[in-house]
Every structure is written in structure tokens, then in C-alpha cells.
NUVO-880090 format. One record per residue (C-alpha): residue number from 1; x, y, z. Coordinates in steps of 0.1 Angstrom, whole numbers, plus 5000, padded with zeros to 4 digits. Layout:
<recs>
REC;NUM;X;Y;Z
...
</recs>
This chain:
<recs>
REC;1;5223;6237;3095
REC;2;5224;6266;3111
REC;3;5206;6263;3144
REC;4;5193;6295;3160
REC;5;5195;6280;3196
REC;6;5182;6312;3224
REC;7;5189;6307;3256
REC;8;5178;6328;3284
REC;9;5190;6337;3322
REC;10;5219;6316;3330
REC;11;5240;6337;3353
REC;12;5204;6338;3371
REC;13;5189;6368;3389
REC;14;5225;6383;3397
REC;15;5223;6419;3409
REC;16;5189;6424;3420
REC;17;5187;6458;3439
REC;18;5197;6459;3476
REC;19;5200;6486;3500
REC;20;5236;6499;3497
REC;21;5261;6502;3528
REC;22;5276;6534;3540
REC;23;5313;6536;3529
REC;24;5331;6531;3564
REC;25;5313;6498;3555
REC;26;5333;6489;3528
REC;27;5367;6469;3522
REC;28;5383;6491;3495
REC;29;5422;6473;3504
REC;30;5422;6460;3468
REC;31;5402;6467;3436
REC;32;5387;6432;3441
REC;33;5374;6440;3475
REC;34;5366;6472;3462
REC;35;5341;6450;3436
REC;36;5332;6424;3463
REC;37;5319;6442;3489
REC;38;5301;6474;3468
REC;39;5289;6452;3438
REC;40;5289;6414;3445
REC;41;5274;6413;3481
REC;42;5253;6436;3480
REC;43;5239;6431;3443
REC;44;5246;6394;3434
REC;45;5255;6372;3464
REC;46;5219;6372;3473
REC;47;5214;6346;3448
REC;48;5245;6333;3440
REC;49;5251;6315;3475
REC;50;5261;6280;3478
REC;51;5234;6258;3479
REC;52;5209;6285;3459
REC;53;5192;6270;3425
REC;54;5202;6297;3410
REC;55;5241;6291;3420
REC;56;5235;6257;3407
REC;57;5220;6269;3375
REC;58;5247;6292;3363
REC;59;5281;6276;3386
REC;60;5282;6301;3403
REC;61;5289;6315;3435
REC;62;5296;6350;3448
REC;63;5299;6350;3486
REC;64;5327;6373;3497
REC;65;5344;6336;3509
REC;66;5346;6322;3475
REC;67;5342;6349;3454
REC;68;5376;6357;3431
REC;69;5382;6318;3433
REC;70;5348;6308;3421
REC;71;5350;6339;3394
REC;72;5388;6349;3378
REC;73;5405;6320;3355
REC;74;5372;6299;3357
REC;75;5352;6280;3333
REC;76;5317;6288;3323
REC;77;5292;6268;3323
REC;78;5269;6279;3295
REC;79;5278;6258;3264
REC;80;5278;6288;3237
REC;81;5298;6308;3257
REC;82;5327;6277;3262
REC;83;5324;6269;3224
REC;84;5332;6306;3223
REC;85;5364;6302;3241
REC;86;5352;6323;3276
REC;87;5363;6325;3306
REC;88;5339;6335;3336
REC;89;5369;6364;3337
REC;90;5403;6362;3321
REC;91;5437;6375;3335
REC;92;5449;6389;3298
REC;93;5441;6423;3301
REC;94;5422;6439;3276
REC;95;5416;6411;3254
REC;96;5402;6395;3285
REC;97;5376;6414;3285
REC;98;5363;6403;3253
REC;99;5362;6368;3264
REC;100;5353;6371;3300
REC;101;5313;6359;3299
REC;102;5310;6377;3333
REC;103;5318;6410;3313
REC;104;5292;6402;3285
REC;105;5261;6395;3313
REC;106;5266;6431;3332
REC;107;5275;6454;3300
REC;108;5239;6463;3293
REC;109;5249;6493;3272
REC;110;5256;6467;3243
REC;111;5228;6446;3249
REC;112;5220;6451;3211
REC;113;5254;6436;3205
REC;114;5246;6407;3235
REC;115;5216;6396;3221
REC;116;5220;6398;3184
REC;117;5256;6382;3181
REC;118;5248;6359;3213
REC;119;5217;6349;3220
REC;120;5223;6318;3231
REC;121;5242;6335;3261
REC;122;5212;6341;3282
REC;123;5197;6375;3293
REC;124;5218;6405;3307
REC;125;5216;6411;3342
REC;126;5199;6425;3363
REC;127;5165;6409;3351
REC;128;5139;6434;3357
REC;129;5162;6454;3376
REC;130;5182;6486;3369
REC;131;5216;6480;3353
REC;132;5247;6484;3367
REC;133;5256;6519;3369
REC;134;5282;6536;3342
REC;135;5312;6538;3369
REC;136;5308;6503;3384
REC;137;5308;6493;3348
REC;138;5340;6508;3346
REC;139;5353;6502;3376
REC;140;5349;6464;3368
REC;141;5365;6465;3330
REC;142;5397;6488;3345
REC;143;5399;6461;3369
REC;144;5401;6431;3339
REC;145;5421;6457;3319
REC;146;5447;6453;3346
REC;147;5445;6417;3349
REC;148;5420;6410;3366
REC;149;5440;6410;3405
REC;150;5428;6397;3435
REC;151;5457;6420;3454
REC;152;5464;6460;3449
REC;153;5448;6489;3438
REC;154;5445;6490;3400
REC;155;5411;6514;3398
REC;156;5408;6547;3413
REC;157;5377;6548;3435
REC;158;5363;6580;3417
REC;159;5354;6557;3385
REC;160;5319;6546;3409
REC;161;5310;6584;3409
REC;162;5294;6581;3380
REC;163;5263;6570;3386
REC;164;5244;6575;3357
REC;165;5229;6540;3343
REC;166;5221;6528;3307
REC;167;5183;6537;3302
REC;168;5166;6508;3283
REC;169;5145;6515;3256
REC;170;5110;6517;3261
REC;171;5083;6493;3250
REC;172;5066;6491;3221
REC;173;5035;6479;3216
REC;174;5033;6457;3184
REC;175;5007;6468;3158
REC;176;4982;6449;3147
REC;177;4989;6422;3120
REC;178;4980;6431;3081
REC;179;4968;6395;3079
REC;180;4961;6379;3112
REC;181;4949;6383;3148
REC;182;4964;6397;3182
REC;183;4961;6385;3213
REC;184;4968;6413;3245
REC;185;4971;6410;3281
REC;186;4975;6442;3310
REC;187;4982;6464;3314
REC;188;4978;6449;3349
REC;189;5002;6458;3385
REC;190;5025;6433;3398
REC;191;5032;6439;3433
REC;192;5065;6448;3446
REC;193;5086;6419;3459
REC;194;5061;6396;3442
REC;195;5055;6365;3416
REC;196;5023;6372;3395
REC;197;5012;6340;3375
REC;198;4978;6340;3360
REC;199;4954;6328;3329
REC;200;4934;6344;3307
REC;201;4908;6333;3277
REC;202;4905;6346;3248
REC;203;4883;6342;3219
REC;204;4906;6347;3185
REC;205;4880;6361;3165
REC;206;4882;6340;3134
REC;207;4852;6326;3117
REC;208;4870;6305;3097
REC;209;4898;6281;3096
REC;210;4932;6303;3092
REC;211;4964;6294;3090
REC;212;4994;6308;3110
REC;213;5025;6316;3096
REC;214;5044;6334;3120
REC;215;5045;6344;3159
REC;216;5052;6372;3171
REC;217;5054;6381;3210
REC;218;5065;6417;3228
REC;219;5065;6420;3267
REC;220;5071;6447;3290
REC;221;5104;6441;3312
REC;222;5098;6417;3339
REC;223;5081;6387;3320
REC;224;5094;6352;3329
REC;225;5074;6337;3306
REC;226;5042;6337;3278
REC;227;5025;6305;3271
REC;228;4996;6303;3243
REC;229;4975;6271;3254
REC;230;4951;6250;3236
REC;231;4920;6229;3253
REC;232;4925;6189;3247
REC;233;4896;6175;3228
REC;234;4879;6158;3258
REC;235;4877;6189;3286
REC;236;4850;6188;3301
REC;237;4827;6218;3302
REC;238;4829;6224;3335
REC;239;4865;6234;3334
REC;240;4865;6260;3304
REC;241;4873;6292;3319
REC;242;4850;6320;3315
REC;243;4860;6342;3292
REC;244;4878;6374;3298
REC;245;4882;6361;3336
REC;246;4915;6364;3351
REC;247;4923;6335;3372
REC;248;4955;6339;3393
REC;249;4976;6313;3401
REC;250;4986;6328;3432
REC;251;4974;6349;3463
REC;252;4981;6383;3476
REC;253;4999;6362;3504
REC;254;5019;6337;3479
REC;255;4991;6309;3487
REC;256;4986;6285;3457
REC;257;4951;6287;3443
REC;258;4946;6256;3428
REC;259;4910;6263;3416
REC;260;4928;6286;3391
REC;261;4950;6259;3375
REC;262;4929;6229;3377
REC;263;4924;6236;3339
REC;264;4960;6230;3332
REC;265;4958;6193;3330
REC;266;4942;6199;3297
REC;267;4964;6226;3284
REC;268;4981;6217;3250
REC;269;5012;6240;3236
REC;270;5001;6263;3208
REC;271;5029;6289;3213
REC;272;5048;6314;3235
REC;273;5084;6320;3247
REC;274;5101;6324;3279
REC;275;5121;6357;3259
REC;276;5108;6393;3266
REC;277;5105;6387;3227
REC;278;5103;6362;3200
REC;279;5096;6367;3161
REC;280;5092;6327;3147
REC;281;5085;6313;3112
REC;282;5078;6285;3103
REC;283;5099;6270;3076
REC;284;5091;6274;3036
REC;285;5056;6262;3027
REC;286;5045;6251;3066
REC;287;5019;6268;3088
REC;288;5001;6259;3120
REC;289;4962;6254;3113
REC;290;4940;6273;3133
REC;291;4903;6259;3137
REC;292;4874;6284;3133
REC;293;4863;6299;3166
REC;294;4897;6292;3180
REC;295;4897;6302;3221
REC;296;4935;6299;3240
REC;297;4942;6300;3275
REC;298;4969;6327;3277
REC;299;4993;6323;3306
REC;300;5017;6350;3321
REC;301;5040;6349;3349
REC;302;5057;6377;3359
REC;303;5089;6386;3385
REC;304;5089;6418;3403
REC;305;5123;6415;3429
REC;306;5117;6457;3430
REC;307;5102;6475;3463
REC;308;5076;6489;3437
REC;309;5046;6480;3418
REC;310;5058;6471;3378
REC;311;5031;6471;3349
REC;312;5034;6443;3330
REC;313;5018;6441;3297
REC;314;5020;6415;3268
REC;315;5008;6414;3228
REC;316;5010;6383;3206
REC;317;5003;6383;3167
REC;318;4998;6357;3151
REC;319;5007;6362;3113
REC;320;4980;6341;3091
REC;321;4985;6330;3051
REC;322;4964;6317;3024
REC;323;4958;6279;3025
REC;324;4969;6279;2994
REC;325;5008;6286;3003
REC;326;5005;6262;3027
REC;327;5018;6228;3017
REC;328;5023;6212;3049
REC;329;5002;6215;3082
REC;330;5025;6219;3112
REC;331;5019;6196;3145
REC;332;5026;6207;3180
REC;333;5051;6182;3195
REC;334;5037;6178;3231
REC;335;5062;6150;3242
REC;336;5056;6145;3285
REC;337;5065;6124;3307
REC;338;5043;6124;3341
REC;339;5064;6095;3359
REC;340;5087;6115;3378
REC;341;5094;6106;3414
REC;342;5121;6122;3429
REC;343;5139;6112;3466
REC;344;5148;6139;3486
REC;345;5186;6151;3492
REC;346;5198;6133;3459
REC;347;5203;6137;3423
REC;348;5178;6112;3396
REC;349;5180;6112;3361
REC;350;5150;6103;3346
REC;351;5142;6091;3308
REC;352;5116;6080;3283
REC;353;5111;6075;3246
REC;354;5091;6087;3225
REC;355;5085;6068;3189
REC;356;5075;6079;3158
REC;357;5057;6057;3137
REC;358;5060;6082;3105
REC;359;5086;6105;3089
REC;360;5084;6136;3109
REC;361;5104;6169;3103
REC;362;5117;6186;3135
REC;363;5113;6227;3133
REC;364;5115;6235;3166
REC;365;5122;6219;3202
REC;366;5121;6235;3235
REC;367;5115;6219;3275
REC;368;5100;6226;3301
REC;369;5105;6215;3336
REC;370;5105;6231;3375
REC;371;5140;6247;3398
REC;372;5145;6211;3407
REC;373;5161;6202;3371
REC;374;5199;6204;3364
REC;375;5200;6194;3330
REC;376;5174;6182;3298
REC;377;5188;6167;3272
REC;378;5175;6149;3239
REC;379;5189;6124;3217
REC;380;5179;6105;3188
REC;381;5173;6068;3190
REC;382;5178;6052;3157
REC;383;5185;6063;3121
REC;384;5212;6082;3107
REC;385;5215;6104;3137
REC;386;5214;6074;3165
REC;387;5228;6086;3197
REC;388;5232;6124;3182
REC;389;5219;6149;3210
REC;390;5201;6173;3198
REC;391;5186;6196;3221
REC;392;5203;6205;3259
REC;393;5191;6229;3288
REC;394;5206;6235;3318
REC;395;5185;6264;3330
REC;396;5147;6257;3338
REC;397;5140;6293;3340
REC;398;5151;6301;3306
REC;399;5151;6270;3285
REC;400;5167;6273;3248
REC;401;5144;6280;3215
REC;402;5159;6257;3192
REC;403;5146;6261;3157
REC;404;5162;6245;3126
REC;405;5168;6262;3095
REC;406;5168;6226;3080
REC;407;5144;6203;3096
REC;408;5156;6173;3114
REC;409;5142;6149;3102
REC;410;5133;6114;3119
REC;411;5125;6084;3099
REC;412;5095;6061;3108
REC;413;5100;6038;3134
REC;414;5129;6066;3149
REC;415;5128;6076;3183
REC;416;5133;6105;3209
REC;417;5147;6100;3241
REC;418;5143;6126;3271
REC;419;5167;6124;3299
REC;420;5161;6147;3326
REC;421;5182;6151;3361
REC;422;5171;6166;3387
REC;423;5188;6177;3417
REC;424;5164;6175;3447
REC;425;5182;6193;3476
REC;426;5152;6199;3499
REC;427;5139;6169;3526
REC;428;5111;6160;3513
REC;429;5096;6135;3479
REC;430;5090;6152;3447
REC;431;5068;6145;3419
REC;432;5049;6152;3392
REC;433;5029;6179;3395
REC;434;5014;6216;3386
REC;435;5031;6234;3414
REC;436;5061;6252;3415
REC;437;5070;6228;3441
REC;438;5065;6197;3422
REC;439;5081;6187;3388
REC;440;5076;6181;3351
REC;441;5094;6169;3325
REC;442;5081;6181;3289
REC;443;5095;6184;3258
REC;444;5077;6209;3234
REC;445;5081;6216;3194
REC;446;5061;6223;3161
REC;447;5071;6196;3134
REC;448;5054;6186;3097
</recs>
């Protein structure tokens, strides 16, 4: 059974733009020191600093005191890269260019290879910012070819004079599906150095029940996630949002707008992704029913770390098929543990099991948690796969979307055990809640 694991954002938020230093402030006593002071310190170390959530997630600190020791000949945290035998940066010369995870993550000109051949490596860096210049990439590449030494000048500084950089392909809006419906948000603005997250309720416009076979999503650069929510049957009329109203979660000063988040407690997952694009097709004969006159609460979250405003835009196509082609109606998995209490300044592991009362075929899984989560595991309890770990995430920002080409079959009475570890490095206890400072422990997915 081949699993298509999409893993996004492991070498988290590296290489965000900062003001460059003057040349006399750089240390060019060795090629490594040039890399550290000209590239890593101004563009990476802001996030990859000891104690930060980014360093915890990636297992990588890039400050000047430990940058070399943390990078060269070190194991990587990404499970897929481990399986492929990658180091963070190898020392075997030219072969190490192709076996260094750090190089894979920054080599933006080879993005087709990265995303097509290594979809579980996470995202290319920088996220939502400019790629490294051609000169910076070539300087690092030549340094790796030379064995990634700590001492010695093995690369000519003139290489850095090439300030051209790779240009990402232009955003292409999705064409409307020939059979189905399109949902759209934007274009909308995201202020400089700001996280913008909001909800908009939209009616789909389907007068009869329809069956969704394929979900296709495309977003402009800078998106953190896009999620499509239904409302539970018991949602009070007073909570239902007005159609088309933009409900921002944060005000211009970063204050949390609770009144716009109240509806979240009545949400049920329908679809979405934390990737800039998604093209998910249900297994043969399986489709997701969309009742007549459906409406969805659309949730977009954009991150802008630049000094200029950016434009966000989201398209979602719900491709439908005739009912005659549907053998199994897909269900939505929403396993939620709200019993969360995390004492301050310590790690806590929580578990909760969920029993399936009839045979269930799992088609897709992905987790949802907030910034204190360091690991999220799912195990099977009972049946032929008893004790088997079927899902793993160590990146709360970009959890894997795990699709099963052949469904994972759970017989009646089998359980799924969710096990999540949190590192609460704050001085306050944390519990379940809706804000970014609270925590969650949810497993979403599709089954039939």
C-alpha cells in the first residue's frame, strides 16, 4: 500500500528577510563564517534560536554559537528524509549535495523535483518570502562540494555578487469545474508583519443533493491554511453567520476577536489543506454527499512576514459525480479530545481512544493542534494492525495529509488511539480552547 504523505513546513520559517549588514560587519575569515554571517544570521537565526517553537519543530538552531555543530553531519528530524538517508549537511563532497536536507530545503529553482519527488519533506524556504539569491545558493553548494569545512576559504566571495533569484510561477486561478461548484475568497489584503485569519460564510448554490468526488484548492503565496467547515445540526440560529460577512479573528493590533470565533465550536470539517494547493480524489466508487442548499464557513489564514502588504486569494473546486457512480458515501472523521491540561514548563503526553462499532475504511487522515504540540501519533488498537502506528506528525503548522491508495480497514470493535505530546515552555498552564494560545488535539479525515 502506497501512502501519499504530504508534509508541510518542517525547516520552519527559515530565511525571512531582514536588513542586510554592511560588508565590514561580515566575518569572511572562512567560507563557513561567510555563510553564517551573510546568510544564516540575518535570514535564518531569527526563528532558529534556542527555545523557539521553530527550533523545537525542526530540531535545528542556526545562531552563530552553534550553527556549524547543529548543521554539519547532523541527523534530521523529518522522518521521510531520515528514511532517505539524508543528513542536515553531509561532508562527502559532491554526493552530499544530493544527500543534504538543508540543500533540498533551500534549492528553490528545483521546486518541481522537490514537491513531485519529495512531497513529505515539507516546504521550500523561505515561506512567503524571496528565495535565496542565485549567488547565495551557489556559494552554499560549492561549500558542500568542498566537504562543508568549518575552516578555510573554499569558495570565492565573488560568487555572491550574483543577486538574481528564482522567480516563482505566477498564481493561476482555478477554472470552474465542468461538473461541480467553485468557492472563492478574495483577493484580499494582508498587512505587513501580520497574521490575518478570517471566516466567510458562503452558500454553495446546489438545489439538490450532490456528491463530491474531488476537492481541488489553489491559493496565492503566503497561505498558512484554508479549511471548509460545515455547521453541526444543533447550531443555534443566533450563531449562524451572515452570508458574505468577513469575520476577522484578529484586529489590526493583534487582539483576539472572540465574537468572530464563537461559531468555531459548532464547526465540523468538510475539506481543506495547510498546503498552497490540494488535489484530492476519493477512492473509486466513493464520494462525499453535499446536501441540498449547503453552505460552508470558509476559513483562510495568511502569514505576511514582509514589510509590504501582500494579496491573498483562494479558490476551491468541488467536483461532483452522478449518484449512479457512488457505491459508498464518504463520512467525515472528527476525533476530538477536549480534555487538555498542560502544566507550565514541562512536557505532557495525552492519549484518547475512539472505538469503531462497525467495519470502517479509512481513506485520509490529518491532525490539528496548536503551537505547543511537538508530536502527534495515531495507533491502531485491536485487529490485524494492533499496536501499529499509522500516522505521525511533528509539525503543528504543516501536519501531513495522509492518503491511503488502499483503504486502512478497521474491523468492528477496533480503536484508534490518539497520542499527542506538548512542550509547554511558558509560565502559564494551557488548556483546550479556540485561540492560538490554547491547545487542541483533533484527528480529521475521510472514511467509508
